[in-house]
C-alpha positions as CSV (number, residue, x, y, z in Angstrom):
1,M,-68.9,39.8,30.4
2,L,-68.5,40.0,34.1
3,A,-71.4,40.1,36.6
4,I,-71.3,42.2,39.8
5,I,-73.5,41.3,42.8
6,G,-73.8,44.3,45.0
7,G,-74.3,44.0,48.7
8,S,-75.3,46.5,51.4
9,G,-74.6,50.0,50.3
10,L,-74.1,49.0,46.6
11,T,-77.6,48.8,45.2
12,Q,-76.4,50.4,42.0
13,L,-73.2,51.2,40.1
14,S,-73.1,54.9,39.6
15,N,-70.4,54.5,36.9
16,L,-72.5,52.0,34.9
17,D,-73.9,53.3,31.6
18,V,-77.2,51.4,31.7
19,T,-78.5,50.0,28.4
20,H,-81.4,47.8,29.6
21,R,-82.9,45.8,32.4
22,L,-84.1,42.2,32.2
23,A,-86.6,40.5,34.5
24,V,-85.7,36.8,34.7
25,R,-87.6,33.8,36.0
26,T,-85.8,30.7,37.1
27,P,-86.7,27.2,38.1
28,Y,-85.8,28.4,41.7
29,G,-88.1,31.4,41.8
30,E,-87.4,35.1,41.2
31,P,-83.9,36.7,41.7
32,S,-83.5,39.6,44.0
33,G,-84.4,42.0,41.1
34,A,-84.1,42.6,37.5
35,L,-80.6,42.2,35.9
36,T,-79.2,45.6,35.0
37,F,-77.1,45.6,31.8
38,G,-74.7,48.3,30.8
39,R,-71.1,49.3,30.0
40,I,-68.2,50.5,32.1
41,A,-65.1,51.8,30.3
42,G,-66.7,50.6,27.1
43,E,-67.0,47.0,28.4
44,D,-70.3,45.1,28.9
45,L,-71.3,44.3,32.5
46,V,-74.4,43.0,34.3
47,F,-75.3,44.1,37.8
48,L,-77.6,42.6,40.4
49,A,-78.4,44.1,43.8
50,R,-78.3,41.1,46.2
51,H,-80.8,42.6,48.7
52,G,-83.0,44.1,46.1
53,Y,-82.9,47.6,44.6
54,G,-84.7,49.0,47.7
55,H,-82.5,46.9,50.0
56,T,-85.5,45.0,51.3
57,I,-84.3,41.4,51.3
58,P,-82.4,40.2,54.5
59,P,-79.4,38.0,54.0
60,H,-81.1,34.8,55.2
61,E,-84.0,35.3,52.7
62,V,-81.9,36.1,49.6
63,N,-82.8,33.7,46.8
64,Y,-79.2,32.8,46.1
65,R,-80.1,29.9,43.7
66,A,-82.2,32.2,41.5
67,N,-79.6,34.9,41.5
68,I,-76.8,32.6,40.4
69,W,-79.0,30.7,37.9
70,A,-80.1,34.0,36.3
71,L,-76.5,35.2,35.9
72,K,-75.5,31.8,34.5
73,Q,-78.2,32.0,31.9
74,Q,-76.7,35.3,30.6
75,K,-73.4,33.5,29.9
76,V,-71.3,35.7,32.2
77,E,-67.6,34.7,32.4
78,G,-67.4,35.3,36.1
79,V,-69.1,36.8,39.2
80,V,-67.6,39.4,41.5
81,S,-69.4,39.7,44.8
82,V,-69.2,43.0,46.8
83,A,-70.1,42.7,50.4
84,S,-69.8,44.6,53.7
85,V,-68.2,42.8,56.6
86,G,-67.1,43.2,60.2
87,G,-63.4,43.2,60.9
88,I,-61.8,40.8,63.3
89,R,-58.2,40.6,62.4
90,A,-56.2,43.6,63.6
91,D,-55.6,45.0,60.2
92,M,-59.2,44.7,59.2
93,R,-60.1,48.3,60.2
94,P,-63.2,50.1,59.0
95,G,-62.6,51.2,55.5
96,A,-60.2,48.4,54.6
97,I,-61.0,46.4,51.5
98,A,-60.1,42.7,51.3
99,V,-60.2,39.9,48.7
100,P,-60.9,36.8,50.8
101,H,-59.3,33.5,49.8
102,Q,-61.1,31.1,52.2
103,I,-64.5,30.8,53.7
104,I,-66.2,29.1,56.7
105,D,-69.9,28.5,56.6
106,Y,-71.9,29.1,59.8
107,T,-75.3,29.5,58.1
108,W,-78.2,27.1,58.4
109,G,-81.5,26.5,56.7
110,R,-80.6,28.1,53.4
111,K,-81.3,26.5,50.0
112,N,-77.6,25.8,49.3
113,T,-77.4,23.5,46.3
114,F,-78.8,23.0,42.8
115,F,-78.3,19.2,43.2
116,E,-81.4,18.1,45.1
117,G,-84.6,16.4,44.3
118,G,-85.4,12.9,43.2
119,E,-84.5,13.4,39.6
120,Q,-81.0,14.8,40.4
121,P,-78.0,12.5,40.8
122,V,-75.8,12.8,43.9
123,T,-73.2,15.4,42.9
124,H,-70.2,16.6,44.8
125,I,-68.1,19.6,44.0
126,D,-64.5,20.3,45.0
127,F,-64.5,23.3,47.2
128,T,-61.0,23.2,48.5
129,E,-60.4,26.7,47.1
130,P,-63.8,28.4,47.3
131,Y,-62.8,31.5,45.3
132,S,-61.4,31.6,41.7
133,A,-57.7,32.2,41.9
134,P,-57.6,33.8,38.4
135,L,-60.4,36.2,39.2
136,R,-59.0,37.1,42.6
137,R,-55.7,37.9,40.9
138,R,-57.4,40.1,38.4
139,I,-59.1,42.0,41.2
140,I,-55.8,42.5,43.0
141,E,-54.1,43.6,39.8
142,A,-56.9,46.1,39.1
143,A,-56.6,47.6,42.5
144,R,-52.9,48.0,42.1
145,A,-53.4,49.6,38.7
146,C,-55.7,52.3,40.1
147,G,-53.7,52.8,43.3
148,E,-56.2,51.4,45.7
149,A,-54.9,49.4,48.7
150,L,-56.2,45.9,49.2
151,V,-55.7,43.2,51.8
152,E,-54.9,40.4,49.5
153,D,-56.1,37.4,51.6
154,A,-58.6,36.9,54.4
155,I,-60.7,34.1,55.8
156,Y,-64.4,35.0,55.6
157,A,-67.0,33.7,58.0
158,A,-70.6,33.5,56.7
159,S,-72.9,34.0,59.6
160,Q,-76.7,33.6,59.6
161,G,-77.9,37.1,60.3
162,P,-79.8,39.3,60.1
163,R,-78.6,40.2,63.6
164,L,-75.0,41.0,64.2
165,E,-72.9,38.7,66.3
166,T,-72.2,38.7,70.0
167,A,-68.8,39.5,71.4
168,A,-68.5,35.8,72.4
169,E,-69.4,34.6,69.0
170,I,-66.7,36.8,67.5
171,D,-64.2,35.4,70.0
172,R,-65.2,31.9,68.7
173,L,-64.7,33.0,65.1
174,E,-61.3,34.4,65.9
175,R,-60.3,31.1,67.5
176,D,-61.5,29.4,64.3
177,G,-59.1,31.5,62.4
178,V,-61.6,33.9,60.9
179,D,-60.5,37.4,59.8
180,I,-63.8,39.0,58.6
181,V,-67.4,38.2,59.1
182,G,-70.4,38.7,56.8
183,M,-73.8,37.2,56.1
184,T,-74.0,36.6,52.4
185,G,-70.9,34.7,51.3
186,M,-72.6,31.3,51.5
187,P,-74.3,29.6,49.8
188,E,-73.5,32.1,47.0
189,A,-69.9,31.0,46.5
190,A,-70.8,27.3,46.5
191,L,-73.7,27.8,44.1
192,A,-71.4,29.6,41.7
193,R,-69.0,26.7,41.9
194,E,-71.9,24.3,41.1
195,A,-72.8,26.5,38.1
196,D,-69.2,26.4,36.9
197,L,-68.8,30.1,37.3
198,D,-65.6,31.9,38.3
199,Y,-66.4,33.7,41.6
200,A,-64.5,36.1,43.8
201,A,-65.4,38.6,46.4
202,I,-64.5,42.2,47.3
203,A,-65.2,42.6,51.1
204,V,-65.5,46.1,52.5
205,V,-64.9,46.4,56.3
206,A,-67.8,48.5,57.5
207,N,-67.1,48.2,61.2
208,Y,-65.0,46.5,63.9
209,A,-66.7,43.2,64.8
210,A,-68.5,43.0,68.2
211,G,-66.1,43.3,71.2
212,R,-63.3,44.8,69.1
213,A,-61.8,48.3,69.3
214,D,-64.6,51.0,69.1
215,S,-67.2,48.1,69.0
216,L,-66.1,46.9,72.4
217,H,-69.4,47.7,74.1
218,G,-71.6,48.0,71.0
219,I,-71.6,48.7,67.2
220,R,-72.5,52.2,66.2
221,L,-74.8,51.3,63.3
222,E,-75.1,55.0,62.3
223,A,-71.4,55.1,61.5
224,I,-71.5,52.2,59.1
225,E,-73.2,54.0,56.3
226,Q,-70.6,56.7,56.1
227,V,-67.7,54.2,56.1
228,L,-69.5,52.2,53.3
229,Q,-70.1,55.2,51.1
230,Q,-66.4,56.3,51.3
231,S,-65.2,52.8,50.7
232,L,-67.6,51.8,47.9
233,A,-66.4,54.8,45.9
234,R,-63.0,53.0,45.9
235,V,-64.6,49.7,45.0
236,R,-66.3,51.3,42.0
237,R,-62.8,52.5,40.8
238,I,-61.5,48.9,41.2
239,I,-64.4,47.5,39.3
240,E,-63.9,50.0,36.5
241,K,-60.3,49.0,36.1
242,L,-61.1,45.3,36.4
243,V,-63.7,45.5,33.6
244,S,-61.4,47.6,31.4
245,R,-58.6,45.1,31.8
246,A,-60.8,42.1,31.0
């Protein structure tokens, strides 16, 4: 069974035939909301809205540890994150969908590991390849199967939020080699690795990043919602094909 963590704009899966919901408590507090179980294309799936089902939890206050722990307890085989991002690389236009292959963490102050506290041994994880190659490949193959275009690699920057970046900060990220920027990729990806869960992301470009193209002098926040709704319909088709090919 796959788990889907939905980001901004994806607080529910309209093509999910819901069977039940489960409120979960964890050693790390409460997740963003109840886990929603259901079926897509006849296959079991569990869904969690990262920002809460009313989209009330900002990215720096998401309880990433509780979310990953709760999904791990349901014995899911892998986690697919869906997140909105700003596009930096020239081909990362609003409406583009990417499957990132690398990540750079610019966040701070977030609870970012399960391995802390006096009773825990010092534990290091290999994070050379932060996303699961097999799960990324399955997403790419699913997109091809349903005719949806994907950018098959991208370097994702996780910024602190909740504010958007300055144009100078985007210039810095570009110099660092970043292609897209979001606020929720970390510590989620690292926690999934600590929990031994396959993890990959589907990134939806909602807008040009600050100082780029039509965001040269400012980002039109009112235009983001329309882009997300059109793009997330495509993401739902990819997820349906992904689950049916599991």
